[in-house]
C-alpha positions, -999 to 999 in steps of 0.1 A, spaced: 321 -335 -250 351 -313 -256 362 -325 -290 387 -297 -292 410 -316 -268 420 -336 -298 439 -305 -311 475 -300 -301 473 -269 -280 496 -239 -283 502 -215 -254 490 -179 -260 517 -164 -236 534 -147 -265 503 -127 -273 468 -130 -286 460 -148 -318 461 -117 -339 495 -108 -324 508 -142 -334 491 -143 -368 480 -108 -379 462 -98 -411 427 -111 -405 399 -97 -426 374 -101 -397 377 -115 -362 350 -122 -337 356 -136 -303 345 -134 -266 382 -132 -256 407 -104 -265 425 -115 -296 454 -90 -292 473 -75 -263 465 -41 -278 427 -46 -282 408 -27 -256 374 -21 -273 342 -40 -265 337 -75 -278 299 -75 -277 270 -50 -275 241 -66 -255 204 -58 -252 189 -69 -219 154 -83 -217 141 -64 -187 139 -30 -204 158 -33 -238 186 -11 -225 219 -18 -243 255 -19 -231 289 -27 -246 313 -50 -228 350 -59 -231 362 -95 -229 371 -90 -192 336 -76 -185 320 -106 -202 338 -130 -178 341 -110 -146 304 -106 -138 299 -71 -152 277 -83 -181 257 -107 -160 251 -79 -135 239 -56 -163 213 -83 -173 202 -88 -137 179 -119 -134 169 -116 -171 184 -125 -204 210 -107 -226 210 -108 -264 238 -99 -287 231 -69 -309 266 -65 -322 297 -88 -322 327 -65 -326 353 -71 -352 388 -72 -335 407 -72 -368 409 -34 -370 387 -34 -401 355 -23 -383 335 -52 -399 312 -56 -369 285 -82 -372 251 -69 -361 214 -78 -357 189 -50 -349 159 -74 -348 153 -83 -312 134 -115 -320 164 -129 -339 193 -118 -317 213 -147 -302 216 -151 -264 247 -145 -243 231 -143 -208 203 -166 -196 184 -157 -164 213 -137 -152 240 -163 -160 265 -161 -189 260 -188 -215 291 -211 -215 306 -239 -235 333 -260 -217 333 -234 -190 340 -204 -212 316 -176 -224 297 -185 -256 269 -171 -278 238 -193 -280 222 -193 -314 195 -220 -312 184 -249 -290 159 -260 -317 158 -253 -354 131 -226 -353 137 -189 -348 165 -183 -372 188 -163 -349 219 -148 -365 245 -119 -365 254 -105 -398 281 -84 -414 263 -66 -442 277 -69 -477 284 -32 -479 310 -36 -452 332 -53 -478 341 -24 -501 359 -49 -522 349 -86 -519 376 -109 -506 386 -133 -534 399 -168 -528 421 -180 -512 406 -173 -478 410 -193 -446 384 -195 -418 385 -208 -383 355 -213 -360 351 -225 -324 316 -238 -318 295 -264 -299 268 -283 -318 239 -294 -297 220 -316 -322 229 -335 -354 201 -322 -375 209 -316 -412 210 -282 -427 228 -263 -400 250 -234 -409 274 -219 -383 288 -194 -409 279 -183 -444 299 -159 -466 277 -150 -495 242 -157 -507 237 -193 -495 273 -203 -502 310 -200 -491 302 -216 -458 306 -244 -433 274 -264 -431 259 -297 -423 247 -308 -457 212 -313 -467 201 -349 -459 236 -364 -460 244 -363 -424 280 -351 -429 299 -318 -428 302 -298 -460 316 -266 -475 308 -247 -507 316 -216 -526 296 -222 -557 259 -231 -559 268 -260 -581 298 -273 -562 295 -286 -526 323 -305 -510 311 -332 -486 332 -349 -460 326 -385 -450 326 -375 -413 292 -381 -396 277 -351 -377 286 -351 -340 275 -331 -309 299 -314 -286 325 -286 -288 344 -285 -320 368 -264 -341 364 -261 -378 390 -247 -402 389 -244 -439 408 -231 -469 386 -218 -497 409 -220 -527 390 -234 -558 405 -268 -566 429 -268 -536 403 -264 -509 400 -283 -477 381 -286 -444 393 -297 -410 375 -307 -379 394 -307 -345 427 -307 -362 421 -335 -387 414 -332 -424 379 -343 -433 375 -331 -469 395 -317 -498 389 -308 -534 371 -283 -556 345 -258 -542 342 -232 -570 356 -197 -572 331 -172 -556 345 -144 -534 336 -137 -498 313 -106 -498 297 -107 -464 294 -129 -432 263 -143 -416 270 -161 -383 245 -187 -371 224 -190 -402 224 -192 -440 224 -157 -455 196 -158 -480 183 -128 -499 180 -101 -486 181 -114 -450 188 -148 -434 162 -175 -437 141 -178 -405 143 -214 -396 155 -245 -414 192 -236 -416 199 -223 -381 230 -234 -361 218 -254 -331 244 -246 -305 269 -220 -295 297 -201 -312 327 -186 -294 350 -174 -321 353 -168 -359 384 -157 -376 386 -150 -414 419 -144 -432 420 -131 -468 449 -155 -476 461 -191 -475 470 -197 -438 481 -233 -443 516 -225 -430 501 -210 -398 472 -234 -395 485 -256 -366 495 -225 -347 461 -209 -351 442 -241 -344 464 -248 -313 459 -212 -300 421 -216 -303 422 -250 -286 444 -236 -258 419 -208 -252 386 -229 -253 395 -264 -241 
């Protein structure tokens, strides 16, 4: 079910999202986020011979990537950062790379290319921006937006984590609701039951003024602590020194993650609407 249809969509004719709202700290997507962005969006390893290739957003959708994979699978080794900060998210461990091509067919969510992290809570697939990529940690406030599709309502799923086990969106442990946190002792739970289907999360991490939204509606607000963002793990909880293999994996797909090192409340509806326009 396309839950993102609940969001008021905004046309992207004026430019990509980063043209409309610049200044992202990191930006990962399978579409081009700026009219001026011409670099690849993903680097993919194919299953037949472990050869690797890098592909633009056009090449992901026009058959070039699927032709590269042949009748086999394709796994994401690097998700390129389109913000201009070169904070690319990578995984060099083949067994834990998420899938973008399955038996020669591009993985999709609502008819658009997507990256498949898990179908069951087992292998612990992820893509990670190493801590060292942040020469200076991003303090709060920070605003995050993520387009994803959840396939199961298991607890303890983490689509994105921003420091060791914290600063994240998550499905909280045993509560059956959506959560966010930036301090080991402070977790902000919503009252919204977990759901399957395509969704869009957005959140402001700003100590006592924090909030989380799901498909354009506020679902939690309050205090989440004051830790800074010092890395990004997509598809799993970060752990130390590497993501935990199983037990916290995102069961579903992810299409886009944008992180701004600022309070983007004033632009929130524009950003959410642009994402909904692109993926609904």
